[in-house]
C-alpha positions in Angstrom: 66.1 -33.5 -83.7 69.4 -32.4 -83.4 67.6 -29.1 -85.0 65.6 -29.1 -82.3 68.3 -29.6 -79.7 70.8 -27.3 -81.1 67.8 -24.3 -81.3 66.8 -25.1 -77.3 70.6 -24.9 -76.6 70.5 -21.4 -78.2 68.0 -20.3 -76.3 69.3 -21.5 -73.1 72.3 -19.5 -73.9 70.1 -16.1 -74.8 68.2 -16.5 -71.7 71.6 -17.5 -69.4 73.0 -14.1 -70.8 69.3 -12.1 -70.3 69.7 -13.4 -66.6 73.8 -12.3 -66.6 72.7 -8.8 -67.9 69.6 -8.7 -65.0 72.0 -9.4 -62.1 74.0 -6.3 -62.9 71.5 -4.2 -63.2 71.0 -1.7 -59.6 67.9 -4.0 -58.8 69.2 -7.2 -58.1 72.7 -6.0 -56.8 70.8 -4.4 -53.1 68.5 -7.8 -53.9 72.1 -10.2 -53.8 73.2 -7.4 -51.0 70.3 -7.3 -48.9 70.1 -11.3 -48.5 74.3 -10.9 -47.7 73.1 -8.0 -44.9 70.0 -11.2 -43.2 72.8 -13.5 -43.4 72.9 -15.0 -39.9 76.7 -14.5 -39.5 76.3 -10.4 -40.7 77.4 -8.2 -37.9 74.5 -5.2 -38.7 71.4 -5.8 -39.3 69.9 -4.0 -42.8 68.8 -0.5 -43.0 65.7 1.2 -43.8 67.5 2.9 -46.8 68.5 -0.5 -48.2 64.7 -1.5 -48.2 64.0 1.8 -50.3 66.7 1.0 -53.2 64.7 -2.2 -53.4 61.6 0.1 -53.6 60.4 -1.9 -50.2 58.9 -0.1 -47.6 60.5 -1.1 -44.3 59.2 -3.4 -41.5 57.2 -1.5 -38.4 58.7 -3.7 -36.0 62.3 -2.9 -36.6 63.3 0.0 -37.0 60.6 1.0 -34.2 62.5 -1.9 -31.6 65.6 -0.3 -31.8 64.5 3.7 -31.8 62.4 2.3 -28.5 66.1 0.7 -26.8 67.7 4.1 -27.4 65.2 6.1 -26.1 65.4 3.4 -23.0 69.4 3.8 -22.9 69.3 7.4 -22.8 66.7 7.8 -20.5 68.4 5.1 -18.3 71.6 7.6 -18.5 69.9 10.8 -17.4 68.2 8.7 -14.7 71.6 7.9 -13.7 73.5 10.9 -13.6 70.7 12.7 -12.1 70.5 10.1 -9.5 74.2 10.5 -8.8 74.1 14.4 -8.9 71.2 14.3 -6.3 73.7 12.2 -3.9 75.8 14.1 -4.0 73.8 17.3 -3.2 72.3 15.4 -0.7 75.7 14.3 1.4 77.2 18.0 1.0 74.3 19.2 2.8 74.1 17.2 5.3 77.9 17.4 6.4 78.1 13.2 6.4 81.2 13.1 8.0 80.5 15.6 10.3 77.3 14.1 11.0 78.9 10.9 11.7 80.4 11.7 14.1 77.3 13.0 15.6 76.4 9.1 15.3 79.1 8.5 16.8 78.3 9.7 19.8 74.6 8.5 20.0 75.6 5.2 19.3 78.2 5.4 23.0 75.8 6.9 24.9 73.0 4.6 23.8 76.1 1.3 24.9 76.6 3.2 28.2 73.0 3.2 28.5 72.2 -0.3 27.7 73.6 -1.7 31.3 74.6 -5.4 30.9 72.7 -5.8 27.6 72.8 -4.4 24.3 70.4 -4.3 22.2 71.6 -4.3 18.7 68.3 -3.7 16.2 67.7 -0.5 19.7 71.1 0.6 18.8 70.9 0.8 14.7 67.6 2.7 14.4 68.6 4.9 17.2 71.8 5.4 14.6 70.0 5.7 11.6 67.2 8.2 14.0 70.1 10.5 14.9 71.7 10.3 11.1 68.3 11.1 9.7 68.4 14.5 12.2 71.6 15.8 12.1 71.5 15.9 8.1 68.3 17.7 9.1 70.1 20.3 11.2 72.9 20.7 8.5 70.9 21.2 5.6 69.2 23.3 7.5 71.7 25.2 8.4 73.4 25.4 4.9 69.7 26.5 3.5 69.8 29.9 6.1 73.6 30.6 5.2 73.5 30.5 1.5 74.9 33.8 1.0 77.0 33.7 3.6 78.7 30.2 2.7 79.5 32.0 -1.4 81.8 34.6 0.7 84.0 32.0 2.0 86.5 30.4 0.3 86.5 27.2 2.1 82.5 27.0 1.6 81.5 29.0 -1.9 81.7 25.2 -3.8 78.9 24.1 -1.6 75.4 23.0 -3.4 73.5 25.7 -2.6 76.0 29.1 -3.3 77.4 27.0 -6.5 74.5 26.5 -7.7 73.7 23.5 -8.2 70.5 22.7 -6.3 67.8 25.0 -5.1 67.2 26.2 -2.0 63.0 25.0 -1.8 64.6 21.8 -2.7 67.1 21.5 -0.1 64.9 23.0 2.3 62.0 19.8 1.4 65.0 17.4 1.6 66.2 18.6 4.9 61.9 18.6 6.3 62.2 15.4 5.2 64.9 13.7 6.5 64.5 15.3 9.5 60.6 14.3 9.9 61.2 10.8 9.2 64.4 10.5 11.4 62.0 12.1 14.3 59.2 9.0 14.1 62.4 6.8 13.4 63.0 7.2 17.2 59.3 7.9 18.5 58.2 4.5 17.0 61.2 2.3 18.0 62.7 3.8 20.7 60.8 5.9 23.1 59.1 9.8 23.4 62.1 10.9 25.0 64.9 10.4 22.9 62.5 11.9 20.1 61.8 15.0 22.1 65.8 14.9 22.1 66.4 14.8 18.5 63.9 17.0 17.8 64.7 19.8 20.3 68.4 20.0 19.4 67.4 20.0 15.7 65.9 23.5 17.0 68.2 24.6 18.3 70.8 24.0 15.8 68.6 25.4 13.1 66.4 28.1 14.9 68.9 29.3 17.4 72.4 28.7 16.6 72.9 29.2 13.2 70.8 32.6 13.0 72.8 33.4 16.1 76.4 32.8 14.6 75.9 36.4 13.0 75.0 38.4 15.8 77.0 37.1 18.8 80.5 35.4 19.6 77.8 33.6 22.9 77.3 31.1 19.4 80.1 28.8 20.5 78.2 27.8 23.6 75.4 27.2 22.3 76.9 24.8 19.6 78.6 23.1 22.2 75.1 22.6 24.0 73.9 21.5 20.7 77.1 18.9 20.3 76.6 17.7 23.8 72.9 16.6 23.9 73.5 13.7 20.8 75.4 10.6 23.7 71.9 12.4 25.8 69.4 11.1 23.4 71.7 7.6 22.9 71.4 7.0 26.6 68.1 7.8 26.9 67.0 5.7 23.7 68.5 2.9 25.7 67.4 3.2 29.1 64.2 5.0 28.9 65.2 7.9 31.8 68.6 10.6 32.2 70.2 9.5 35.3 73.6 11.4 36.8 75.4 8.6 34.9 74.7 9.9 31.7 76.0 13.1 32.4 79.5 11.8 32.0 79.6 11.8 27.6 77.8 14.8 27.4 79.8 17.2 29.5 83.1 15.2 27.9 81.5 16.8 24.4 80.8 20.1 25.5 83.8 20.9 27.0 86.3 19.3 24.2 83.9 21.2 21.5 85.2 24.7 23.0 88.9 24.3 22.2 88.1 22.7 19.0 86.1 25.1 18.0 88.1 28.1 19.2 91.1 26.7 17.2 89.1 26.4 14.4 87.9 30.1 14.8 91.5 31.3 15.0 92.9 29.4 12.0 90.1 30.4 9.7 89.2 34.1 11.4 89.3 35.7 8.1 87.0 33.7 6.3 84.8 33.9 9.5 84.9 37.8 8.7 84.3 37.2 5.6 81.2 35.6 5.1 79.3 38.3 8.4 80.4 35.7 11.3 81.1 37.1 14.7 83.3 34.7 16.0 84.9 35.0 19.1 88.1 34.9 17.1 87.5 38.2 15.8 87.5 40.8 18.8 90.9 39.4 19.6 92.8 40.5 17.7 96.1 39.0 20.1 94.5 35.4 20.1 95.0 35.8 24.1 91.7 35.8 25.0 90.6 32.5 22.5 93.9 30.4 23.5 93.3 31.4 27.2 89.4 30.4 27.0 90.3 27.0 25.3 93.3 26.0 27.6 90.2 26.7 30.9 88.1 24.3 29.1 91.1 21.6 28.7 91.3 21.6 32.3 87.7 21.3 32.6 88.1 17.6 31.2 90.5 16.3 33.6 88.3 15.0 36.6 85.8 13.5 33.8 87.7 10.2 34.4 87.5 10.5 38.1 83.8 11.1 38.2 83.2 8.4 35.6 85.1 5.7 37.6 83.3 7.1 41.0 79.9 7.1 39.5 80.2 3.5 38.4 80.5 3.6 35.2 83.9 2.8 34.2 87.0 0.8 35.9 90.0 2.8 37.3 92.1 2.2 34.3 89.7 4.6 32.4 90.2 7.3 35.0 93.9 6.7 34.4 94.3 6.9 30.6 91.3 9.7 30.6 93.4 12.2 32.6 96.6 11.1 30.4 94.7 11.9 27.2 93.5 15.1 29.0 97.0 16.4 29.8 98.1 16.0 25.9 95.2 17.7 24.7 95.8 20.3 27.5 99.6 20.4 26.7 98.5 21.5 23.8 96.4 24.2 24.2 98.9 26.0 26.5 101.3 25.3 23.8 98.7 27.4 21.5 98.5 30.0 24.9 102.1 30.7 25.1 102.7 31.4 21.3 99.4 32.3 19.5 101.0 30.7 16.1 99.0 29.1 13.3 100.8 26.0 13.5 100.3 25.8 17.5 96.4 26.4 16.8 96.8 24.0 13.9 98.2 21.4 16.5 95.5 21.6 19.0 92.9 20.9 16.4 94.5 17.6 15.4 94.9 16.7 19.2 90.7 17.9 19.6 90.2 15.5 16.6 92.1 13.1 18.0 91.0 13.1 21.7 87.3 12.4 21.3 87.1 9.2 19.3 89.8 7.8 22.2 88.0 9.2 25.4 85.3 7.1 23.6 86.7 4.3 23.3 88.0 4.0 26.3 85.1 4.1 27.6 83.6 1.8 25.7 86.1 -0.7 26.7 86.3 0.5 30.9 82.7 0.2 31.4 81.1 -1.8 34.1 78.1 -3.6 33.1 74.6 -3.9 35.6 76.0 -7.0 36.9 80.1 -6.6 37.7 77.8 -3.7 39.9 75.6 -6.1 41.6 78.2 -8.8 42.1 80.6 -6.2 43.8 77.5 -4.7 45.4 76.4 -7.9 46.7 80.0 -8.4 47.9 80.3 -5.7 50.0 77.1 -6.6 51.2 77.7 -9.9 52.5 81.5 -8.8 54.1 79.3 -6.2 56.4 77.3 -8.9 57.5 80.5 -11.3 58.5 82.3 -11.2 61.8 85.8 -9.6 62.5 87.1 -12.9 62.3 85.9 -14.5 58.9 86.3 -10.5 57.4 90.4 -11.2 58.4 90.3 -14.9 56.9 88.4 -13.5 53.2 90.9 -10.2 53.9 94.0 -13.0 53.8 92.2 -14.8 51.1 92.5 -11.7 48.5 95.8 -10.6 49.5 97.3 -14.5 48.6 95.0 -14.5 45.3 95.8 -11.0 44.3 99.6 -11.1 45.7 102.4 -11.4 43.3 104.4 -14.8 43.4 107.6 -14.4 45.7 110.5 -17.0 45.2 112.3 -18.1 47.8 116.0 -17.3 47.8 118.5 -19.0 46.5 122.1 -18.7 45.1 121.8 -20.8 42.3 121.8 -20.2 38.9 119.2 -18.5 37.2 118.5 -22.1 34.9 117.6 -23.5 38.1 116.1 -21.5 40.2 113.0 -22.9 42.3 109.1 -22.7 40.9 107.9 -19.6 42.3 105.3 -19.8 45.4 103.8 -17.5 48.1 105.3 -16.3 51.4 103.3 -17.6 53.6 102.4 -15.0 56.3 
């Protein structure tokens, strides 16, 4: 019995030695390594090389899944990059800041033409349609002037001259935006507004743009283009164009002349290099350029009075508009007296300040239809009164608007009596 137990222990020791030698060879080590890699706390999954060391075929699921994830991530990054690239190109082609200014003038015209109640949905639709049409016009302008822009320092980095986008792509983008904006205005506002938008697009892209390389009259044609958007907004709100609707377009037209004259004087070397026939290029001394700017600033002065006289705004706007116009006229007169880059830049900055202040004032002091109806009804009532009743009404008005006057007193300030109206 002891002999059998001894032989059994001897065999057990031999088998353990055999297992240790087996565990130390190159077959089990990868297996143990693979087990450790499959451990739930391991940081990385087993690779296909580990399977090959074991003499096993890798599973079809895990490597295919990882390859698909890599492909999806690379595709997503490429898509994001292309989206950012073309969004940036469309932004620059549209001249987004200039288009936003056009939208602001159109929105102001919509509010002025709305009367007492402003349709917010209609305002948003009008602004969106105007933005798309303006973006289309600016994009077509750059598509037609690709080679001219490449010769000018301030425009050579635009998407088309720099080669970031092709001309057919830019034209396709412009046509899509223009058609969508015009269709939106036609379906959601009225055909008059859509017609004004389409005509302005044609005038800017196909008349003003080629005219820049032919004759200096392009500046005045461009001023007409800039005057149409507030008229578009008025037409979208009211469905018609009246005499009152011409105040803001007139302001836009006369404002653009000194604005463009200052810009043309500052960038005349660039315009000459690009082949554009600007008014300032034929005026070496700058005197004619400055006189045109000063004259159009003077044309802005009566607009505030006309807005008040035609019942669009209150009398406060007449005063504020006159002060504002005299300020920009002062910078134009300074440029006329001393034609330097510094004076031209001051007039340019004053023109940038003028337009938003003018539009804010006309919106702040505008008179709605309800107020006009009340005033007209009061006037009709007064006409129907007898002379004695009219006198009593005038006395009541004077008493209502007369400032308080205190009785004469020799007492010091803390003991002055309560102010009262002096009886007439």
